[in-house]
C-alpha positions as CSV (number, residue, x, y, z in Angstrom):
1,X,-22.4,10.3,-2.0
2,X,-23.0,6.9,-0.4
3,X,-22.2,3.6,-2.1
4,X,-25.4,1.7,-1.2
5,X,-25.3,-1.8,0.1
6,X,-21.9,-3.4,0.4
7,X,-22.1,-7.1,-0.6
8,X,-19.4,-9.6,0.2
9,X,-19.2,-12.2,-2.5
10,X,-16.5,-14.8,-2.6
11,X,-15.8,-18.5,-2.6
12,X,-17.0,-20.9,0.0
13,X,-14.9,-23.6,1.6
14,X,-16.2,-26.0,-1.0
15,X,-14.8,-23.8,-3.8
16,X,-18.1,-22.8,-5.3
17,X,-19.3,-19.2,-5.6
18,X,-21.1,-18.6,-2.4
19,X,-22.7,-15.5,-0.8
20,X,-20.9,-14.4,2.4
21,X,-23.8,-12.0,3.2
22,X,-23.7,-8.3,3.9
23,X,-20.7,-6.7,5.8
24,X,-21.3,-3.1,6.5
25,X,-18.9,-1.1,8.7
26,X,-20.9,1.9,9.9
27,X,-18.6,3.2,12.7
28,X,-15.0,4.4,12.5
29,X,-12.4,1.9,13.3
30,X,-10.5,4.5,15.3
31,X,-13.0,6.7,17.2
32,X,-16.3,4.8,16.8
33,X,-18.1,7.7,15.2
34,X,-20.6,7.1,12.4
35,X,-19.2,6.8,8.9
36,X,-20.5,6.2,5.4
37,X,-18.8,5.6,2.1
38,X,-18.3,8.7,0.0
39,X,-17.8,6.7,-3.2
40,X,-17.6,3.1,-4.5
41,X,-15.0,1.7,-6.9
42,X,-17.4,-1.3,-7.5
43,X,-16.7,-5.0,-7.1
44,X,-13.0,-5.6,-6.6
45,X,-10.8,-8.7,-6.3
46,X,-7.8,-9.1,-4.0
47,X,-5.2,-6.7,-5.3
48,X,-2.4,-9.1,-5.3
49,X,-4.6,-12.1,-6.1
50,X,-2.9,-13.0,-9.4
51,X,-4.6,-16.1,-10.8
52,X,-3.6,-19.3,-12.4
53,X,-5.6,-19.5,-15.7
54,X,-7.5,-22.5,-14.4
55,X,-8.8,-20.9,-11.2
56,X,-10.7,-17.9,-12.7
57,X,-14.1,-19.2,-11.5
58,X,-13.0,-19.3,-7.8
59,X,-12.1,-15.6,-7.6
60,X,-13.1,-13.6,-4.5
61,X,-14.7,-10.1,-4.8
62,X,-15.8,-7.5,-2.3
63,X,-16.9,-3.9,-2.8
64,X,-14.2,-1.3,-2.5
65,X,-15.6,1.8,-0.9
66,X,-13.7,4.4,1.2
67,X,-15.3,6.5,3.9
68,X,-14.2,9.7,5.7
69,X,-14.7,10.1,9.5
70,X,-15.6,13.7,10.2
71,X,-14.7,13.3,13.9
72,X,-11.1,12.0,13.7
73,X,-10.3,12.7,10.1
74,X,-9.5,9.0,9.2
75,X,-10.1,7.8,5.7
76,X,-10.8,4.1,5.7
77,X,-12.4,1.3,3.8
78,X,-15.8,0.3,5.0
79,X,-15.1,-3.3,4.1
80,X,-11.8,-5.2,4.0
81,X,-11.2,-8.9,3.3
82,X,-9.9,-11.0,6.1
83,X,-6.1,-10.6,6.4
84,X,-5.5,-14.3,5.6
85,X,-7.0,-13.6,2.1
86,X,-4.4,-11.0,1.4
87,X,-1.2,-12.1,3.2
88,X,-0.3,-15.8,2.9
89,X,2.3,-18.2,1.5
90,X,1.7,-17.1,-2.1
91,X,1.9,-13.3,-1.4
92,X,2.9,-11.7,-4.7
93,X,4.7,-8.6,-3.6
94,X,8.5,-8.6,-3.0
95,X,9.9,-5.2,-2.0
96,X,13.4,-6.1,-3.1
97,X,12.5,-6.3,-6.8
98,X,12.5,-2.5,-7.2
99,X,15.9,-0.7,-7.4
100,X,14.2,2.5,-6.2
101,X,12.8,0.8,-3.1
102,X,16.2,-0.9,-2.4
103,X,17.9,2.5,-2.4
104,X,15.0,4.0,-0.3
105,X,15.2,1.4,2.4
106,X,19.0,1.6,2.6
107,X,18.7,5.3,3.2
108,X,15.9,4.8,5.7
109,X,17.9,2.3,7.6
110,X,20.9,4.6,7.8
111,X,18.8,7.4,9.1
112,X,17.6,5.1,11.9
113,X,21.1,3.9,12.7
114,X,22.6,7.4,12.7
115,X,19.5,8.9,14.4
116,X,17.4,7.3,17.2
117,X,19.9,4.3,17.6
118,X,23.0,6.5,18.0
119,X,24.7,6.1,21.3
120,X,22.4,3.2,22.5
121,X,23.9,0.1,24.0
122,X,23.0,-3.2,22.4
123,X,19.9,-1.7,20.6
124,X,17.0,-3.8,19.4
125,X,15.0,-3.0,16.3
126,X,11.6,-4.6,15.4
127,X,10.1,-4.2,11.9
128,X,6.4,-5.0,11.4
129,X,5.6,-6.3,7.9
130,X,9.3,-6.8,7.1
131,X,8.6,-8.5,3.8
132,X,11.8,-10.0,2.2
133,X,14.1,-8.2,4.7
134,X,14.8,-5.3,2.3
135,X,15.4,-2.9,5.3
136,X,16.4,-5.2,8.1
137,X,19.4,-6.5,6.1
138,X,21.1,-3.2,6.8
139,X,20.7,-3.6,10.5
140,X,22.0,-7.2,10.3
141,X,25.0,-6.0,8.4
142,X,25.9,-3.6,11.3
143,X,25.4,-6.4,13.9
144,X,22.3,-4.8,15.4
145,X,19.8,-7.0,17.1
146,X,16.7,-7.1,15.0
147,X,13.4,-9.0,14.4
148,X,11.1,-9.0,11.5
149,X,7.4,-9.8,11.9
150,X,6.0,-10.9,8.5
151,X,2.7,-12.8,8.1
152,X,3.3,-13.9,4.5
153,X,5.3,-17.1,4.8
154,X,6.9,-17.0,1.4
155,X,8.5,-13.6,1.8
156,X,9.4,-14.3,5.4
157,X,11.3,-17.4,4.2
158,X,13.2,-15.3,1.7
159,X,14.3,-13.0,4.6
160,X,15.3,-16.0,6.8
161,X,17.3,-17.3,3.9
162,X,19.4,-14.1,4.1
163,X,20.0,-14.7,7.8
164,X,17.5,-12.0,8.9
165,X,15.8,-12.9,12.1
166,X,12.1,-13.2,11.1
167,X,9.0,-14.7,12.5
168,X,5.8,-15.5,10.5
169,X,2.9,-13.9,12.3
170,X,0.4,-11.1,12.5
171,X,1.3,-8.5,15.1
172,X,-0.9,-8.0,18.1
173,X,-0.6,-7.4,21.9
174,X,-0.1,-11.1,22.6
175,X,2.9,-11.2,20.2
176,X,4.3,-8.0,21.6
177,X,4.2,-9.6,25.1
178,X,6.0,-12.7,23.8
179,X,8.7,-10.6,22.1
180,X,9.3,-8.6,25.3
181,X,9.5,-11.8,27.4
182,X,11.9,-13.5,25.0
183,X,14.0,-10.6,23.7
184,X,13.3,-7.5,25.7
185,X,11.7,-4.2,24.7
186,X,12.5,-2.4,21.4
187,X,14.5,0.8,21.0
188,X,12.9,1.3,17.6
189,X,9.8,-0.2,15.9
190,X,9.6,0.3,12.2
191,X,6.5,-0.1,10.0
192,X,7.0,0.8,6.4
193,X,4.0,0.5,4.1
194,X,2.3,-1.8,6.6
195,X,0.4,0.2,9.3
196,X,-2.2,1.2,6.7
197,X,-2.9,-2.5,6.2
198,X,-3.9,-3.3,9.7
199,X,-7.7,-3.0,10.1
200,X,-7.6,-3.3,13.9
201,X,-5.2,-0.4,14.3
202,X,-6.0,0.1,18.0
203,X,-4.8,-3.5,18.7
204,X,-1.6,-2.9,16.9
205,X,-1.0,0.5,18.6
206,X,-1.6,-1.1,22.0
207,X,0.9,-3.8,21.1
208,X,3.5,-1.3,20.0
209,X,3.1,0.7,23.2
210,X,3.9,-2.5,25.2
211,X,6.8,-3.3,23.0
212,X,8.6,0.0,23.0
213,X,11.0,1.2,25.7
214,X,10.0,4.3,27.6
215,X,12.4,6.3,25.4
216,X,11.7,4.2,22.3
217,X,10.7,5.4,18.8
218,X,8.0,4.2,16.4
219,X,8.6,5.2,12.8
220,X,5.6,4.7,10.4
221,X,5.8,5.3,6.7
222,X,2.7,5.0,4.5
223,X,1.1,6.6,1.4
224,X,-0.1,10.1,2.3
225,X,-3.7,11.0,2.0
226,X,-2.9,14.6,1.0
227,X,-0.9,13.4,-2.0
228,X,-3.6,11.0,-3.0
229,X,-6.2,13.7,-3.0
230,X,-4.0,16.2,-4.7
231,X,-2.9,13.9,-7.6
232,X,-6.2,11.9,-7.8
233,X,-4.1,8.8,-7.4
234,X,-7.1,6.7,-6.6
235,X,-5.1,3.5,-7.2
236,X,-3.7,4.0,-3.7
237,X,-7.0,2.6,-2.6
238,X,-7.2,-1.2,-2.6
239,X,-7.9,-4.0,-0.2
240,X,-4.6,-3.9,1.7
241,X,-4.9,-0.1,2.3
242,X,-7.6,-0.1,4.8
243,X,-6.5,3.4,5.9
244,X,-5.1,6.5,4.1
245,X,-3.4,8.5,6.9
246,X,-3.0,12.2,7.3
247,X,-0.9,13.9,9.9
248,X,-4.0,14.8,11.8
249,X,-5.6,11.3,11.7
250,X,-2.6,9.3,12.6
251,X,-1.9,11.5,15.7
252,X,-5.5,10.9,16.8
253,X,-5.2,7.1,16.2
254,X,-2.1,6.6,18.4
255,X,-2.8,9.2,21.2
256,X,-5.2,6.9,23.2
257,X,-2.3,4.4,23.5
258,X,0.1,6.9,25.0
259,X,2.0,7.5,21.7
260,X,2.5,11.1,20.5
261,X,3.4,12.3,17.1
262,X,6.8,14.0,17.4
263,X,7.9,14.6,13.8
264,X,6.7,14.1,10.2
265,X,8.9,13.9,7.0
266,X,7.5,13.9,3.5
267,X,8.8,11.1,1.3
268,X,8.7,10.6,-2.5
269,X,8.0,6.9,-2.5
270,X,4.7,5.3,-3.8
271,X,3.8,8.6,-5.5
272,X,3.7,10.5,-2.2
273,X,4.3,9.1,1.3
274,X,4.8,10.5,4.8
275,X,7.1,9.3,7.5
276,X,5.6,9.7,11.0
277,X,7.8,9.6,14.1
278,X,5.8,8.6,17.3
279,X,7.1,8.3,20.8
280,X,5.8,7.7,24.3
281,X,4.0,10.9,25.2
282,X,6.3,13.5,26.9
283,X,9.5,11.6,26.1
284,X,10.7,14.2,23.5
285,X,9.7,17.6,22.2
286,X,7.3,17.9,19.2
287,X,9.0,19.2,16.0
288,X,7.6,22.3,14.3
289,X,6.9,20.1,11.2
290,X,3.9,18.6,13.0
291,X,2.0,21.8,13.3
292,X,3.2,23.0,9.9
293,X,1.7,19.9,8.2
294,X,-1.6,20.2,10.2
295,X,-1.9,23.7,8.9
296,X,-1.3,22.6,5.4
297,X,-4.0,19.9,5.7
298,X,-6.5,22.5,7.0
299,X,-5.8,24.6,3.9
300,X,-6.1,21.5,1.6
301,X,-9.5,20.7,3.2
302,X,-8.6,17.1,4.4
303,X,-11.0,17.6,7.3
304,X,-14.0,18.6,5.2
305,X,-16.5,16.2,3.5
306,X,-16.7,18.3,0.4
307,X,-13.1,17.5,-0.4
308,X,-14.0,13.8,-0.8
309,X,-17.0,14.6,-3.0
310,X,-14.6,16.5,-5.3
311,X,-12.2,13.6,-5.2
312,X,-15.0,11.2,-6.3
313,X,-15.8,13.5,-9.2
314,X,-12.1,13.7,-10.2
315,X,-11.8,9.9,-10.1
316,X,-14.8,9.6,-12.5
317,X,-13.3,12.2,-14.9
318,X,-9.9,10.3,-14.8
319,X,-11.6,7.0,-15.5
320,X,-13.6,8.5,-18.5
321,X,-10.5,10.1,-20.0
322,X,-8.4,6.9,-19.7
323,X,-11.1,4.6,-21.2
324,X,-11.7,7.1,-24.1
325,X,-8.0,7.0,-24.9
326,X,-7.7,3.2,-24.7
327,X,-10.8,2.7,-26.8
328,X,-9.5,5.2,-29.4
329,X,-6.1,3.4,-29.5
330,X,-7.9,0.0,-29.9
331,X,-10.1,1.4,-32.8
332,X,-6.9,2.6,-34.6
333,X,-5.2,-0.8,-34.2
334,X,-2.6,0.5,-31.8
335,X,-1.1,-2.2,-29.6
336,X,-1.0,-1.4,-25.9
337,X,0.9,-3.3,-23.2
338,X,0.7,-2.7,-19.4
339,X,3.9,-2.0,-17.5
340,X,4.1,-3.3,-14.0
341,X,1.6,-5.8,-12.5
342,X,1.2,-3.7,-9.4
343,X,-1.4,-3.9,-6.6
344,X,-2.5,-0.5,-7.7
345,X,-3.2,-1.8,-11.2
346,X,-6.0,-4.0,-9.9
347,X,-8.0,-0.9,-8.8
348,X,-7.4,0.8,-12.1
349,X,-8.3,-2.1,-14.4
350,X,-11.4,-3.1,-12.5
351,X,-12.7,0.4,-11.7
352,X,-12.2,1.6,-15.3
353,X,-13.2,-1.6,-17.1
354,X,-9.9,-2.3,-18.8
355,X,-9.8,-5.7,-20.5
356,X,-7.5,-7.8,-22.6
357,X,-9.1,-6.0,-25.6
358,X,-7.4,-2.8,-24.4
359,X,-4.1,-4.3,-23.1
360,X,-2.5,-7.3,-24.7
361,X,-0.6,-8.3,-21.5
362,X,1.2,-6.7,-18.5
363,X,5.0,-7.0,-18.4
364,X,6.4,-7.6,-14.9
365,X,9.7,-8.6,-13.3
366,X,8.2,-10.6,-10.4
367,X,8.4,-14.4,-11.2
368,X,5.5,-15.4,-9.0
369,X,3.2,-13.2,-11.1
370,X,4.4,-14.3,-14.5
371,X,2.2,-16.7,-16.4
372,X,-0.8,-15.7,-14.3
373,X,-3.8,-13.5,-15.0
374,X,-4.4,-10.1,-13.4
375,X,-7.1,-10.0,-10.7
376,X,-10.6,-9.4,-12.0
377,X,-9.6,-8.1,-15.4
378,X,-7.8,-11.4,-16.3
379,X,-5.1,-9.7,-18.4
380,X,-2.1,-12.1,-18.9
381,X,1.1,-11.2,-17.0
382,X,4.3,-12.0,-18.8
383,X,8.0,-11.7,-18.1
384,X,9.5,-8.2,-18.6
385,X,11.6,-9.5,-21.4
386,X,8.5,-9.9,-23.6
387,X,7.9,-6.1,-23.5
388,X,10.4,-5.7,-26.4
389,X,9.3,-8.8,-28.4
390,X,8.3,-6.6,-30.3
391,X,7.8,-3.3,-28.6
392,X,4.1,-2.1,-28.4
393,X,2.9,1.2,-29.7
394,X,2.1,2.3,-26.1
395,X,2.8,1.2,-22.6
396,X,0.2,1.9,-19.9
397,X,2.4,2.7,-16.9
398,X,0.8,1.0,-13.9
399,X,4.0,1.5,-11.9
400,X,3.8,5.2,-12.4
401,X,5.5,5.9,-9.1
402,X,8.6,4.4,-10.6
403,X,8.4,6.4,-13.8
404,X,11.9,7.8,-13.6
405,X,13.5,4.4,-13.1
406,X,11.4,2.8,-15.8
407,X,12.1,5.5,-18.4
408,X,15.9,5.2,-17.8
409,X,15.6,1.5,-18.3
410,X,13.4,1.7,-21.4
411,X,15.2,4.3,-23.5
412,X,15.2,1.9,-26.5
413,X,11.4,1.8,-26.3
414,X,10.9,5.5,-26.6
415,X,13.8,5.7,-29.2
416,X,11.8,3.3,-31.3
417,X,8.8,5.6,-31.2
418,X,7.0,4.0,-28.2
419,X,4.9,6.1,-25.9
420,X,4.0,5.9,-22.2
421,X,0.5,6.4,-21.0
422,X,0.1,7.7,-17.5
423,X,-3.0,8.6,-15.5
424,X,-1.6,10.4,-12.4
425,X,-2.1,13.3,-11.9
426,X,-3.9,13.3,-15.3
427,X,-4.3,11.1,-18.3
428,X,-1.5,11.8,-20.9
429,X,0.5,10.1,-23.6
430,X,4.2,11.0,-23.8
431,X,7.3,9.6,-25.6
């Protein structure tokens, strides 16, 4: 099912609401084959565009609509806002605020140090989208030469404050050439939850091919398409996630640049991710996991258009069930608070039509989001401490991928009779 016309509406340079015209991507960003959206989530604001209460009238919207390329298997947005709208000096996502992610990146870094870096003399590691240095700090602690490339100035500054070598820039071939000229080629390039953000993926892949040594390793970790389809976790789709990768599609995306998929490792982060190990073609054997996962994807139907039609239907059923629940709770006078002002919550609140009538506020630990309004839905975001003043009847768990950590932290809430609402893989209420 197509989404119709995709209209780009936003703010002009003068701050007034101003039409930016139609922007329709009709060919795949990877292979150039014809594509069309299989569904639309409707008008969507910038996922991390939390607003000062006085700037509501200047909000930017675009149509969030994913497409499937039958030729190369890539799932992608047909429209994505300019990178500067999403990544800037007020970027509201800090990786280091999550205990789960701190542990994950510590383990990730150790696996690199004990794996592809073992035995190398004076190795050099580059991380793309290094955020606040949550992973690179472990390389710094071991005295390993490193460089973070982070386009959002505010989080790059946090990393530099920790002594982590970081430059504020978007990665491309020109920057790769500059890094090679100034620092040499990289033994390992890391990209955790960032490669899916890069609309011009061929440009990034070409830059990485220039940056890597002939025996170097590229390790990419991103939310996995198969998990998204299986769990109906449609909130993985938002402006920053221009791609949802599968094993099949990421291999096809990097192959034209001389980089071959050598290994894949399933990860639990973000509700289901995959770690892809890519190397200069022929530089190492391909692990059995690659063919094993390709076979699993064929069984799941990730290469068939009908899979995405079923996904659309599942999304609509999930939306209807969640809104019926929230409307019923409101009618019964039950107080509901959101838990976690995540990027994913922007898709859920705007697609479903959740308003401050349904949710009193969203509790969050990130200072830059507190005191602001959620994108599009304009639900107040308040400090996490207010969650217990007093406890609500129910908490809508937007940060569902951190449910284990949150439940351990909020035992007093459930002991007091509080209940969590989740919507992945299905809508349910549980104490």
